[in-house]
Steps between C-alpha positions, in 0.01 A plus 500: 500500500371588847541842656710344775759390240537861388571632845867564575637461851738709709570539868491880519339769286614859549274762344681820408869552420572772755729509803263301724462198271870514413597497868265214588612301197869543585441399862303188407750405230780496759297322767320245279704469179292202385175699494378617161420872474303688231488881480231674293520869408248678278757757380793422273774558757583451866458788745305710250246636751576619856845336512630692199773740621324807363169398659636538855764705678723202583538622856514158654265610775710459811333790688827692507344799326124437466337725758159334480648207695582724798187706576483764770268430791254746648741566789779597256700178534592296193389138461776303324360149551380472139837623372681233702264228372544602136878513539501152657315370194738671261797339675347158421485588129854632511626171648319291241647707216852474648464123535373479142808690378729274704343184352479625141121531490555871435781657301684831536320680785565842350253399231214523750617673820725801560591714803312831506447721810146509637392841623196646676441867422271756666470876524312725738554528876240241603623243250861558602401433861329177389804383303730565795275285720494230233879503492520475879266200495674315215871586521569287812326202342736235358311474169531875442857552608694763315201729453596868511298809586580805289343844540761748376482659152871443432483127567169472311664666197805274524287185505221605263635775273219465247236550768690790657522703179270802532362390837392761757656369819303744715250216496656242739603168346610164639618164372529150637785355295601131477783383276389136528207534259464327165347540155344178373409415142219255570461439128854369463468303825176340382651399166802340665286301743264382226797406283615275783156339520495453123855369466421247771222349293205726574257617233482877447213583264463863390205634305285250687191602693341300780132473417362285780580316823297189578539307827509119462368237737854395598586856610703588190417777251431492130646820359369600158740719303486652151788606277416855393677463164373160384182497713578140589366398840653251740398351832769443761427304816704637793534392860563862603422836342643840591332811363767771480333692222510851650177680419374183330520296822160599642292393195683166486453432871134585456479249213651233724195522727696457822315640798812679626478742205140596569445855623823629347486781248753709316540871428726576203731802511732573211840652562707750307855629540703785360820361348794730437630534146788730599835314542639782719214465749533122503872522572460767770279300737574167667247416770146385558330789675155457653279779631170509687161442344271801489247529781207269423680320218541118510836337586560397139521870405825569688718707261853379430795584276684181409829412342445185294767262371366303204723299268801661666386855427365767730156649463291748701135458591253717693148422614268337537200673349175312526257442218194285468355254255276198572772272359666249733806465276691750288365344180184367661134565425287796601253241628745353756366688803137437414559129436661470844180611676330195650210454743751402772713818469258772395450598866876541541524715188207722593632540855839616376335736254316667786794523740794585270396847388853625564634257242232607254593866539868416464442305177287780354770757579765276343294447184455875461874572518655615174858419399603838644312416818695177534827687455380743768486211750856409402612852594469408868802276437663692214422871536625574149333207325423558134239305310720449194733281708228246582262265324183347645490118499225263607610255766213255477213402723492423872185330626464585868334245728147553626432264789161428652455650845168470676222601263740709291860493392838656560761609244849365574815644342705185528511136400285207611568129455187293440514122512244220495456299818640187333809686375437412135488860378627838621527850362636842581282809487594866529815699451795652689724427679453189293814435302760573766331263746429236235698225671313539829169498313590183313625328815159580646336331200723195542426468872127523440482270201777247571508469882641146502763569234589834657618324816729288285616802300591709804865385536569579133313829524716598798806449284355750254356730765697466829262732686193291414273497806717753683446873543826666403396803704533276806824328397765759416780246459306307237398823327864607475593160360232493230548869420871451434433185294223649285693822447796304366303249292277767346808723448333787681836611637598609148414835347225500241676491163318788336646817353379814329583327172275210601219743574544663160496160334186407691324814377590413140380143511172548689 
């Protein structure tokens, strides 16, 4: 029998069973129901890496509370352009999810999204002045309507009683408070979207590792996969391949040999969180509260205290704390970083190593922190924090993008879409804001890789996402319309159904 007879065929291969592949698969399934789709995941479950609910804070990055999206300029003014852009992208995701609920693609929305206030928190006179200016810049903006500025101890204590306990209010404090925030379980969302792809005839193969990508003369790709339990290998010929493998995306794109991936490198940073084990603390706090990163620390180090809603139960998370291993995935190999070094990206890696001394110092200081030292950082938020109420959990790996720039390279704390010129393969590198802007990222992939089809898909996409191609910040009437619709469809006008009893139950079943 010839090798050609052994090769299976599919239209689309999605590598990785995280939120990105799930989103792209669900979009393509609705737009081209006749296309065949195969999903390959090396782990034994969907959303087991970055999309797992305990591997991220579930903030649904909408820039309501994340201060790194609204930096202060040298003249003291606050630049909110990045915050507006991120919020615009989040509104696209929110519309897609609402449409998916309306059409039955997604089930009960409370299973993956719940209303939780988003709060920015600072202390110290200079930081209070900054937060007031941020409020003045954002509050009049239609996408940030309803934001409040709070700087009195009484109101602070009423809103955040857990954070007020034991606090010395002689140190000035301030909050930017928005009730329209959300907590998102990207793990549950991913599983629902992949279930839709699978129920509609797609192949979802867990415990299956992609070993090689080989471009064919007709522009298609032969994808070699191996079942990690039986060690049986298969070859699947696909017209299009998407690499949504998180930290594993860079090595696979390098294996593809596409010129667009040349010069890119990756720098792995592991994340850790403190998770509360005390039901009383969990029940006493209901907000996502973001502070400011320490001077010289990277944006991904911004401290935050987050209410989580997972499987209908509240949890409490604080972090992140950075760690370091050379692994690109949580259960990857210590050789991952070294294997990713190629002649075409070594200049980028060396250049970043020479210019990012601040990051190096930050990582060293994080690695030297003891458990008590980590609790000490928490005391900025909870002055009376006690170590016995918290456990340290590992939140997985984030491989930050290193992009070639001149003779060297630059480290980017964000995501980058890479696609071949012929549109036959694309991949997503990097991390954060990632998940919350997943729909925008996947629409970008579709536009790049299916330009002819995308023009035909646009009317149907506009039914799913009415603001497609429009800036909601420049069309207040449309924003009001889609806001009201998504709020109703996603049931965000209902109180989160969690109680102290739920929190106690959560603690028992961890």
